[in-house]
C-alpha atoms as a printed R data frame, in Angstrom:
    type eleno elety resid chain resno       x      y       z
1   ATOM     1    CA   MET     A     1   0.000  0.000   0.000
2   ATOM     2    CA   ALA     A     2   2.830  2.391   0.876
3   ATOM     3    CA   ARG     A     3   4.437  1.781  -2.521
4   ATOM     4    CA   PHE     A     4   1.137  2.506  -4.259
5   ATOM     5    CA   LEU     A     5   0.781  5.824  -2.406
6   ATOM     6    CA   LEU     A     6   4.368  6.770  -3.204
7   ATOM     7    CA   LEU     A     7   3.843  5.935  -6.887
8   ATOM     8    CA   LEU     A     8   0.595  7.936  -6.936
9   ATOM     9    CA   ALA     A     9   2.326 10.943  -5.339
10  ATOM    10    CA   LEU     A    10   5.159 10.777  -7.873
11  ATOM    11    CA   CYS     A    11   2.735 10.575 -10.812
12  ATOM    12    CA   CYS     A    12   0.786 13.579  -9.549
13  ATOM    13    CA   GLY     A    13   4.014 15.536  -9.153
14  ATOM    14    CA   VAL     A    14   5.128 14.704 -12.694
15  ATOM    15    CA   ALA     A    15   1.727 15.702 -14.089
16  ATOM    16    CA   ARG     A    16   1.824 19.009 -12.234
17  ATOM    17    CA   ALA     A    17   5.402 19.680 -13.366
18  ATOM    18    CA   ALA     A    18   4.458 19.038 -16.991
19  ATOM    19    CA   GLY     A    19   1.921 21.862 -16.822
20  ATOM    20    CA   ASP     A    20  -1.526 22.205 -18.282
21  ATOM    21    CA   PRO     A    21  -1.270 22.193 -22.096
22  ATOM    22    CA   LEU     A    22  -4.507 24.198 -22.280
23  ATOM    23    CA   SER     A    23  -3.111 26.960 -20.100
24  ATOM    24    CA   PRO     A    24  -1.761 30.097 -21.778
25  ATOM    25    CA   VAL     A    25   1.092 30.189 -19.266
26  ATOM    26    CA   GLY     A    26   4.440 29.692 -20.982
27  ATOM    27    CA   ALA     A    27   6.524 30.975 -23.878
28  ATOM    28    CA   TRP     A    28   4.862 31.899 -27.187
29  ATOM    29    CA   ARG     A    29   6.333 32.764 -30.587
30  ATOM    30    CA   THR     A    30   4.635 35.804 -32.113
31  ATOM    31    CA   ILE     A    31   4.249 36.040 -35.890
32  ATOM    32    CA   ASP     A    32   4.707 39.272 -37.846
33  ATOM    33    CA   ASP     A    33   1.448 40.309 -39.552
34  ATOM    34    CA   SER     A    34   3.126 41.511 -42.737
35  ATOM    35    CA   THR     A    35   6.006 39.043 -43.247
36  ATOM    36    CA   HIS     A    36   4.330 36.046 -41.539
37  ATOM    37    CA   LYS     A    37   7.709 35.193 -40.016
38  ATOM    38    CA   PRO     A    38   8.418 34.586 -36.316
39  ATOM    39    CA   LYS     A    39   9.043 37.926 -34.637
40  ATOM    40    CA   SER     A    40   9.560 37.469 -30.898
41  ATOM    41    CA   VAL     A    41   9.068 35.237 -27.890
42  ATOM    42    CA   VAL     A    42   6.573 36.466 -25.316
43  ATOM    43    CA   ARG     A    43   6.358 34.813 -21.886
44  ATOM    44    CA   ILE     A    44   2.930 34.662 -20.254
45  ATOM    45    CA   VAL     A    45   2.802 34.224 -16.483
46  ATOM    46    CA   GLU     A    46  -0.066 33.900 -14.028
47  ATOM    47    CA   THR     A    47  -0.004 35.687 -10.690
48  ATOM    48    CA   ASP     A    48  -2.970 35.385  -8.317
49  ATOM    49    CA   GLY     A    49  -5.226 34.273 -11.198
50  ATOM    50    CA   VAL     A    50  -4.236 37.160 -13.481
51  ATOM    51    CA   LEU     A    51  -2.160 36.837 -16.662
52  ATOM    52    CA   SER     A    52   0.568 39.176 -17.819
53  ATOM    53    CA   ALA     A    53   3.110 38.864 -20.623
54  ATOM    54    CA   THR     A    54   6.621 40.148 -21.230
55  ATOM    55    CA   VAL     A    55   8.718 40.321 -24.393
56  ATOM    56    CA   GLU     A    56  11.493 37.829 -23.726
57  ATOM    57    CA   LYS     A    57  13.418 37.632 -26.992
58  ATOM    58    CA   PHE     A    58  13.546 38.996 -30.541
59  ATOM    59    CA   LEU     A    59  13.763 36.263 -33.193
60  ATOM    60    CA   ASP     A    60  14.838 38.414 -36.148
61  ATOM    61    CA   PRO     A    61  18.656 38.514 -36.077
62  ATOM    62    CA   ALA     A    62  18.524 41.992 -37.614
63  ATOM    63    CA   ALA     A    63  16.289 43.326 -34.818
64  ATOM    64    CA   ASP     A    64  17.860 45.960 -32.581
65  ATOM    65    CA   PRO     A    65  17.934 44.481 -29.038
66  ATOM    66    CA   GLY     A    66  17.933 48.043 -27.698
67  ATOM    67    CA   LYS     A    67  14.802 49.053 -29.627
68  ATOM    68    CA   ARG     A    68  12.550 51.319 -27.561
69  ATOM    69    CA   CYS     A    69   8.825 52.009 -27.533
70  ATOM    70    CA   THR     A    70   9.032 55.535 -28.895
71  ATOM    71    CA   GLU     A    71   5.312 55.590 -29.760
72  ATOM    72    CA   CYS     A    72   4.135 54.605 -26.250
73  ATOM    73    CA   SER     A    73   2.286 57.327 -24.382
74  ATOM    74    CA   ASP     A    74   2.332 55.833 -20.874
75  ATOM    75    CA   GLU     A    75   5.133 54.973 -18.433
76  ATOM    76    CA   ARG     A    76   6.640 52.681 -21.096
77  ATOM    77    CA   LYS     A    77   7.505 55.625 -23.375
78  ATOM    78    CA   ASP     A    78  11.099 55.324 -24.615
79  ATOM    79    CA   LYS     A    79  11.670 52.155 -22.549
80  ATOM    80    CA   PRO     A    80  13.313 49.083 -24.136
81  ATOM    81    CA   ILE     A    81  10.794 46.699 -25.716
82  ATOM    82    CA   LEU     A    82  12.898 43.698 -24.709
83  ATOM    83    CA   GLY     A    83  11.764 42.863 -21.173
84  ATOM    84    CA   MET     A    84   8.682 45.096 -21.439
85  ATOM    85    CA   THR     A    85   5.344 43.942 -20.035
86  ATOM    86    CA   ILE     A    86   2.954 44.189 -22.970
87  ATOM    87    CA   MET     A    87  -0.098 42.375 -21.616
88  ATOM    88    CA   THR     A    88  -1.828 42.758 -18.244
89  ATOM    89    CA   GLY     A    89  -5.044 42.037 -16.410
90  ATOM    90    CA   LEU     A    90  -6.480 38.950 -18.120
91  ATOM    91    CA   LYS     A    91  -8.645 36.694 -15.947
92  ATOM    92    CA   LYS     A    92 -10.148 33.284 -16.666
93  ATOM    93    CA   ASP     A    93 -13.525 33.576 -18.411
94  ATOM    94    CA   GLY     A    94 -14.865 30.162 -19.471
95  ATOM    95    CA   ASP     A    95 -12.484 28.695 -22.064
96  ATOM    96    CA   ALA     A    96 -10.722 32.027 -22.603
97  ATOM    97    CA   TRP     A    97  -8.901 34.688 -20.619
98  ATOM    98    CA   ALA     A    98 -10.375 38.183 -20.941
99  ATOM    99    CA   GLY     A    99 -10.619 41.638 -19.419
100 ATOM   100    CA   GLY     A   100  -7.026 42.636 -20.020
101 ATOM   101    CA   ARG     A   101  -5.056 45.034 -22.158
102 ATOM   102    CA   ILE     A   102  -2.257 44.452 -24.659
103 ATOM   103    CA   LEU     A   103   0.253 46.934 -26.030
104 ATOM   104    CA   ASP     A   104   1.503 46.918 -29.608
105 ATOM   105    CA   PRO     A   105   5.013 48.309 -29.083
106 ATOM   106    CA   GLU     A   106   5.309 49.075 -32.802
107 ATOM   107    CA   ASN     A   107   2.637 51.774 -32.678
108 ATOM   108    CA   GLY     A   108   2.331 52.413 -28.920
109 ATOM   109    CA   LYS     A   109  -1.392 51.658 -28.869
110 ATOM   110    CA   THR     A   110  -3.124 49.515 -26.257
111 ATOM   111    CA   TYR     A   111  -6.126 47.328 -26.942
112 ATOM   112    CA   ARG     A   112  -8.619 45.323 -24.912
113 ATOM   113    CA   CYS     A   113  -7.734 41.678 -25.407
114 ATOM   114    CA   THR     A   114  -8.719 38.062 -24.938
115 ATOM   115    CA   VAL     A   115  -6.633 34.939 -25.347
116 ATOM   116    CA   THR     A   116  -7.796 31.425 -26.128
117 ATOM   117    CA   VAL     A   117  -5.576 28.352 -26.256
118 ATOM   118    CA   VAL     A   118  -6.365 26.248 -29.348
119 ATOM   119    CA   ASP     A   119  -4.994 23.292 -31.312
120 ATOM   120    CA   GLN     A   120  -4.547 21.162 -28.181
121 ATOM   121    CA   GLY     A   121  -2.358 23.784 -26.530
122 ATOM   122    CA   ARG     A   122  -0.013 24.348 -29.465
123 ATOM   123    CA   LYS     A   123  -1.454 27.734 -30.488
124 ATOM   124    CA   LEU     A   124  -2.854 30.808 -28.827
125 ATOM   125    CA   GLU     A   125  -5.418 33.100 -30.398
126 ATOM   126    CA   MET     A   126  -4.626 36.638 -29.249
127 ATOM   127    CA   ARG     A   127  -7.501 38.977 -30.077
128 ATOM   128    CA   GLY     A   128  -7.169 42.747 -29.638
129 ATOM   129    CA   TYR     A   129 -10.229 45.014 -29.679
130 ATOM   130    CA   VAL     A   130 -10.915 48.662 -30.427
131 ATOM   131    CA   GLY     A   131 -14.634 49.274 -30.003
132 ATOM   132    CA   PHE     A   132 -16.421 46.598 -32.034
133 ATOM   133    CA   PHE     A   133 -13.444 46.034 -34.325
134 ATOM   134    CA   PHE     A   134 -10.844 43.376 -33.600
135 ATOM   135    CA   ARG     A   135  -7.762 41.734 -35.000
136 ATOM   136    CA   THR     A   136  -6.631 38.208 -34.160
137 ATOM   137    CA   GLN     A   137  -3.080 36.924 -34.188
138 ATOM   138    CA   VAL     A   138  -2.133 33.293 -33.736
139 ATOM   139    CA   TRP     A   139   0.904 32.681 -31.573
140 ATOM   140    CA   GLU     A   140   2.761 29.344 -31.464
141 ATOM   141    CA   ARG     A   141   3.859 27.664 -28.243
142 ATOM   142    CA   VAL     A   142   7.620 27.439 -27.797
143 ATOM   143    CA   GLU     A   143   8.482 23.860 -26.874
């Protein structure tokens, strides 16, 4: 019986360590809208049930690692994009996470956003809203 309980505890620990594939928490490869090539890696974290995301890495070798958000109009103005928090405030809402804001560091604009994990956890639909209009990007999970 003791061996069974030990084995059960180990299996539960391994399952927890592997993470929930349907969770948006983790590293995601963003795709450039115009070139359709990988652009950056964004890391999504959950703190007290709220998601936020930070730009972790640029994937274009020609990208300037010191690039700054010159178009931002808030406290992020002229701050480096690398390491910048670009998404905040999303909370679980059914199968999606909603109620947050996302910054496009290219134009300095912020949008209401929702995220939904799709394709068995391999992709993330990031949808930004302005009024009734929206744009959806599909991000790919970094393995």
